[in-house]
N, C-alpha and C positions, 0 to 999 in steps of 0.2 A: 283391666279397665282403668282409664285415667279420668279423674274428676278434677275440676278447678276448685282448689281450696282457697277460699277468700282470705284466710289467715296467712297462708303461705304466698298469696298473690301469684299462684302458678298452678298449672295442671300437675297432679301427682298420681302415681300409681295407687289405685285403691285396693287394699286388702283388708278384710275384716279383722278386728282385734281377736276374735275367736273364730277359728277355722270353720267355714261353712255357715256361719250365722252373722246376721247384720242387725244392729240396733239403730233405729232411725227415728228422730223426733223432729217434727215440723210444727212451727207455730201456726195455730189456726186463727179463726176469726174472733173479733169482739162482737158479740151477738146483740146488735142493736138495730139492724136494718137488713134489707135484702142485699145479697151479694152482687157486686158489679163484675165487669169483665176482668179487672185486675185480680180479683179473688179467684176467678175461674182459671186464669193463667197459672197461678201458683199451684192450685189444686191439680190441674192437669199435668204440669211438669213433674211434680213429685209422684203422681200416680204412675206415670210412665217409668220413672226411675225405679219405683217399687216393682212394677211388672217386669222390667228388664232384669233386675237383680234376681228375681224369682225364676225367670226363664233360664238364667245362668246356673240354676240349681241351688241358690243360696236360700237359707231359711231366714226370712226378713220379719222382724217384729217392728211394726210401724205404729208410732204413737203420734196423734195430732190432737191438741187441746182445744178447748173452747173457753174463752174469757167470758164469764157470766156475771161478773160484778165489775163496774168501771164507771167513771164519770159520765161517759156517753150513754151508757145504759140507764143510769140514774136519771139523766136529763130526759131521755126518751120516755121513760116510765112516767115522769111528771106530765109530759105532753099528751100521753095516751091515756092517762088516768088508770094505770096499771101498776103492779109492783115490779121491781127490778127483775125478780125471778120470772114473773109471767112474760115480760118482754124478752128475756134471754131464752127462755124455753120456746117461745114462738119462733124466734129467728134461728135457733138451732134446728128446729123442724124444717123451716124453709130452706136452710142451707142444705139439708139432706135431700130435699125434693129437687133442688137445682142440680146438685152434684150427681144424684142418681140419673137424672136426665142426660147429663154429660158423660155418663159412663165412668165416673170416678169411683173407684173401689172404696168401701168404708175402711178406715184405719182399724188396726187390731184392737187398739185401746183409744178411747176418745174421752179423756178426763176433763172434768169441769173444775174451775177454780174453787167454787164454793164447797166442793166435796173434799177439799184437801187443805182446809184451814189448819188442822193439827200439824201436818207436815211443814207448813209454812211457819207456824209459830216456833217449832223446834229449830228450823234453820235460822230464824231470827235470833233465838236465844243463844245458839252456838256462836253467831257473829258478835253478839254483845259480850259473851264470855271471853272471846279472844281479843276484845278491844277494837274490833274492826267495824262495830256499829255502836250507836249511842242513842239514848232516849232523850226526849225533851220534856219540858214541864207540861206541855199540852197533851202528851201521850203519843206523839209521833216517834218513829224509830227511823234513823238514817244510817246508810252505809258510808263509812269514811273512804272515799275514793282514793285519797292519797296513801292509805294504808296498804293498797294493793299495787305492788311495783309494776305489774304487767298491764295496767290499765291503758287501753289504746292499742293493744297488739292486734286486735281484729280489724278495727277500722283504720289503723294507721295514723290516728290523731295524736298530737302531742299534748300532754296534760297541761303544760304551761300555756299553750295557745288556747286550749279550752277555757282555762281559768280567766284569761284576759277578757273573754266575751261573756262570762257567766255573771249572773246577778242573783242576789237573794230577794225573793218577792216579799212584799209586805205580809206580815203574819207568819212567815217561815222562821224557824229557829235553828237553821243549819249552822254548823261550825264553818262550813266551806260551801261556796256556791255550787261546786261540782257534786256534792253529796246528793244521793238520791234516796227516795223513801222506800223503806222495806214494809213499814206499817203506818197507816194513816189513822189518826184519832177520829172517832165518829163525829159527824155533824148532825144536827137535828134533822130527823126525817129520813136519814140515809140508812141503808142496811148495815148492820154491824155484828161483830162477834166478840165474845169476851177474850181478853188476853191479859198477860201479866202487867201490861202497860195501860190497861183500861180498854173499854170497848172501842172497836175500830174495824178496819178492813185492810187486806193486803195491798201493797203497791203492785203495779202491773208487772214489773220485772220478776218479782219473787215467785210467782206461780209456776213459771216454766222450770225454774231451778228445782223447786220442790217436786214437781210431777215427773220430770225426766228422771231424776234420781230414784224416785219410787218404783218406776216401771221398767227401767233399763239400767244395766250396769254401766258405771263410768270407767273410762271415757266412752261417750256415745260414739258409734262409728260415723254417723252423719247427723248433723243438726242443720235444719234448713228453714227457709222462709224467703220472703221478698227482700230486695236490696234495701228497702226503707227500714228494715229491722236491724241492719248491721250496727247502726248507732242511733239512739243509745241502747236499744233493747238488748241486743245480743252481747254488746260490750258489757252491759251491766250484769247480764246473766253470768258471763264468764267470771267477772269480779266476785260476785257473791258466792257462786258455787265453788270456785277454786279456793277462795279464802276460807270457806266453811269446811270443805272436805280435804283440802290438800292434794286433790287429784285434778287432772285435766278434765274439763267438761266435755269436749268433743274433739275428735281427731280430724274430721273434715267438716268445714262450714261451706254449705252450698246455698247460693242465693240466686233467685230468678230476677230477670230485668223487669222494668216497669212496662205497663201498657200505656201508650201515650196518645194524646189527641192534640194535634198542632204542636208537637214537640214538648208538650207539658204532660207530666205524670197524671194519669187518670185517678181521681180521688174524690171522695165525697166532700172533703173540705174545700176543694176548688170548684165543686159543682159541675165538673166536666165529665161526668161518668154516665155510662149506660149500665143498667142492671142486666143480669143474665136473662131475666124475663123480658126485658125490652127487646133483646136480640131474638129470643126464642119465640116471640110473637110473630116474627117475620122469617126466621130461618130455622132449619132443622138443627137439633143439638149437635149432630155429627159435623155439620158445617162449621159451627163455632169451635168445636174441638180441633178439627183439622186446621183451621186458621191459626189457632194458638200454637200448634206444633210446626207450623210452616217456617218459623224463624228459630234460630238457636236460642235456648232458654235464657242465656245471660245477656242477650242483645235487647235493646229497647224494641218494642213492637208497636208500630203505628197502627192504630185502629181506624178502620174506615169500612163503610158498607160496600164500597167497591172491592175491598179486599175480601169481604165475605162472599161476594158474587164470584170472585176468582176461585175461592175455595170450593164453591159449588161446582164450577166447571171441572176442577180437578177431581172431585169426588165422582162426578158423572162419568169422567173418562175411565176411572178404575172400575166402577160398578158396571159400566157398559162392557168393558173387557171381560169381567168375570161372567157376565151373562152370555156373551158370545162364546167364551171357552166352554161353558156348560152346554150350550147348544151344539157346538162342534163335537164335543166328547160324547154327546148323547145320540148323534145320528150318523156319524161318519163310518164308512167301511174302510179299513186301513190297508194300504199297500205295505209291502215288506221293506220299504226304504228305511234305512236306519237314521239315527240322529246325526246330522252333519257335525263333524267335530268342532268346527269354528263356532257354531251356534251353542253347542254344549259348553264350550269354554266361555263364551260370552255370558251365558246364564250363570255359570259358576262364579265368574268374576263379579257379577252384580250381586249374587248372594253373599259373597265374601265382603263386598263393599258395604252392604246394608249393616251387617254385624259390626264391621270395623268402625262405621260412622257412630253407632251407639256406644261402642267401647271408647271412643274418643270424646269424652265429656258430653255424652248423651246428645250428640248432634243429630236431632230429629230432622232438621232441614236437609242435611246431606243424605240421611237414610231415605227420606222421601224421594230424593233424586234418583237413588238406585232402584227404588220401588217402581218409579215411572219408567226407568230403563227396562225393567222386566215387562211392564205393560206394553211398551213399544215393541219389544221382541215378540210378545204374543200376537200383536197386531200384524207384524210382518209375516208370521207363519200363516195367518188367515188369508193374507193377500197373495201369497205365493202359491200359484195353482199346482206346481210340481210337489210342493211340500205339504199342502193343506190336508191331504188325506193319507199321509204317510204314517207309518209306525213311529218314525222319528218325531213328527209333530205331536202325536198322541202322548209320547213320553214327555216331551218338553211342556206341553200344556198341563199335563197331570202334575208335573213338578212345580210349575208356576202357580197352579191353583193351591197346592199345599203350602208354597212359600207365602202366598197372600193370606192364607188362613193363619199360619204361624205368626206372621208379622202383625196381623190385626189384633192378636192377643196381647202384643207388646204395646202397640200404639193406641189401641182402643178405637180404631177406625177401620172401615172396609169389612167389617164382620157381619153385616146384615144380609138378609136374602136380597140378591141383586134386583129381582123383578119388583119386590115390594119396596125396596129403597128408591129405585128410579121412579116409581109411580108416586111415592111420597114427595120426592124432590120436585117432580113436575107439578104436583098440586100446590106445593109451597110457593113455587115461582109464579104459578098462575094466580094464587091469592094475592101476592104482592102487586101484580099488574091489574088487579081488580077484575079478573076473568070469572065469570059465573060457571062453575064446574058443571052444574046441572044443565045449563043451556048448551055447553059444549057436548055433553053426553047425549042430549036430545038431538042435536044437529048431526052428530056422528051416527046415531041410530037411523035418522032419516036418510043419510047418505048410504048407509049399508043397505037399506031397503031399496033405494033407487038403483044401486048397483045390481042387486038381485033381480030387479025388474028390467035390467039392461037399459035403464034410462040414464045414460052416461052424461047427457047434457045437464040433468038435474044434479047428478053426482058432482060434476065439475063446478056448478054454481055454488053448491054447499061448501065445497073445498075452498073456493075463492072467498066466500063469505067468512069462513073460519080464519083464512089467512089474513083477512082484513082486521080480525080481532087479535091477531098475534099468535094464532094457533097453527102449528105445522102438522099436517096429516101425512102419515106414511101407510102405504099398503104393503103388507107382508103376507107370506104364506099362511100365517096364523090369523090374519085379519087386520083390521085397521088399528093403528096406534097413533097417538098424538103427543106433541110436546109443545112447550112454549118456545116460540121462535126467538 
C-alpha cells in the first residue's frame, strides 16, 4: 500500500514499524459544539483507512482524542451557564451520536485531555530540564521553537519567514514570538490544575504529544487529521515530542482535504457550515457518507445539496442492482451454459482494480468507479436473454453479491438490506418534496381496490393524480410499488 506522507510530500510505500501491527493516532474534536460536515469528512476518511488496513489482515490500534478543555469550551460554558466539563461531556456524547449514525467505528482508545494532566506535566518538566522550555513570572510555560532544528519540516515553512510575521501579544512573556504555550497560568473563573509553576491548564498542542506516547509506541505508524492541523498544531507536536523523547513522533503524516462552500473552507469561524444534523434532517446518513467518499480524501470537496442528490442516485443504482440480483438468484432455473470467459475476465479486472485503487493512497473515488463497473456488468447479465438464466450468470451474480458485501465492510456503504434501504430512500426524498406519505399510501390502496374490481378507469385516474404529485407508480408481479419521480 502507498500513502501520501505530508512530511515527505510524496506517496510512499506503507509498511508498519512492527510486522502485522499498525499504530494510528488521529486528532479528534474540540468538544464545544455539534460537528459539521468537515468533521464528518475527517472521521469517515480515517474510518475507511482503519477498515481497509484491518481487511488487509493488520492489527490496528486506533487512538482518537477529545479536547475537553480549551478557550472555546470555556467561552461556550459561560454562554450556556454550565461548567466546561459539562459542555465537553455533552458534545462528546453528541459526537458519538452523529458518528454512530454515519457508521464510523469507535476508536480503540478515546482519551480526554483532562484525564492526562500528569502525563502533560511530566512532558513539560522534561522540556524545561533540557532547556527547550522556560517558565515566566506569571506561571506560563513556553517551548523554545528555535531550540528545535527541525521546526518546519512537516509544513515546509521557513522559521525566519515565520519570525518576520510573528508578534508578541500584550501580556505575553515570550522570549520569541514563535514560541508556543505548553502550560497556561490560570485565569479567574477558568478550570485549572496544580502544577510546579502554579495552577493552570495545558496548551492545546501538548495533549496530543502526551496521549499518543502513552497509548502507542513511538514512532507512530500514522498520525492523521485535517489539513488545517498541519500548521501549527502538528508542527508543534513534532517539536515538543521529538525534543522531549529524542525519537521520531510519526512515520507517516496523513491529512484529509477541506470541505468547501463557494471555494472557502467550511468552518464555524467563517459561519459557512452545515452541521451533520442539518444534513441528516433531509438526507439518509449513508447518502452523506457516500458523498464524502466520492472524492479523493486529499482533494478539496465542494459541498452542495445537488451533490447529495447525486449521491442518492448512485446509492439507488447499487441497491437496486443488489435487489435485482437477489430476485434473480431466488427464482431462476439455470441452464448449463458456463461463464463466458470475457465476462469472467472483466469481473476479475474490476475486482483487482477496486483493491488497487485503495492500495494507491486510499483512492475511494477510483474504487467506487470499479464498483459501478461491477454493477453495470450485473445489469448486462439481466438484460441478456441468452445469459440471464444460465449457470454462468448465476456464478457471476453470486460473485458480485459477495464482492459488494466485502467492499461494503471497507467503505461502510451498500451494506443495508436493499428493500429496506430503497424504501427509506424513497421516503426521505418524498419528505424533502413535501409529499404526505399517508396520503400516498391511502391513494395506492384505493387504486389496488379499483384494480381488483377491474375498474381500470378509476385506477388510471388515481395513477394520474399521484403522478401530478410527483409519485411514480409501478405495477409488478408482487404488487404496486412507488417512487418519487
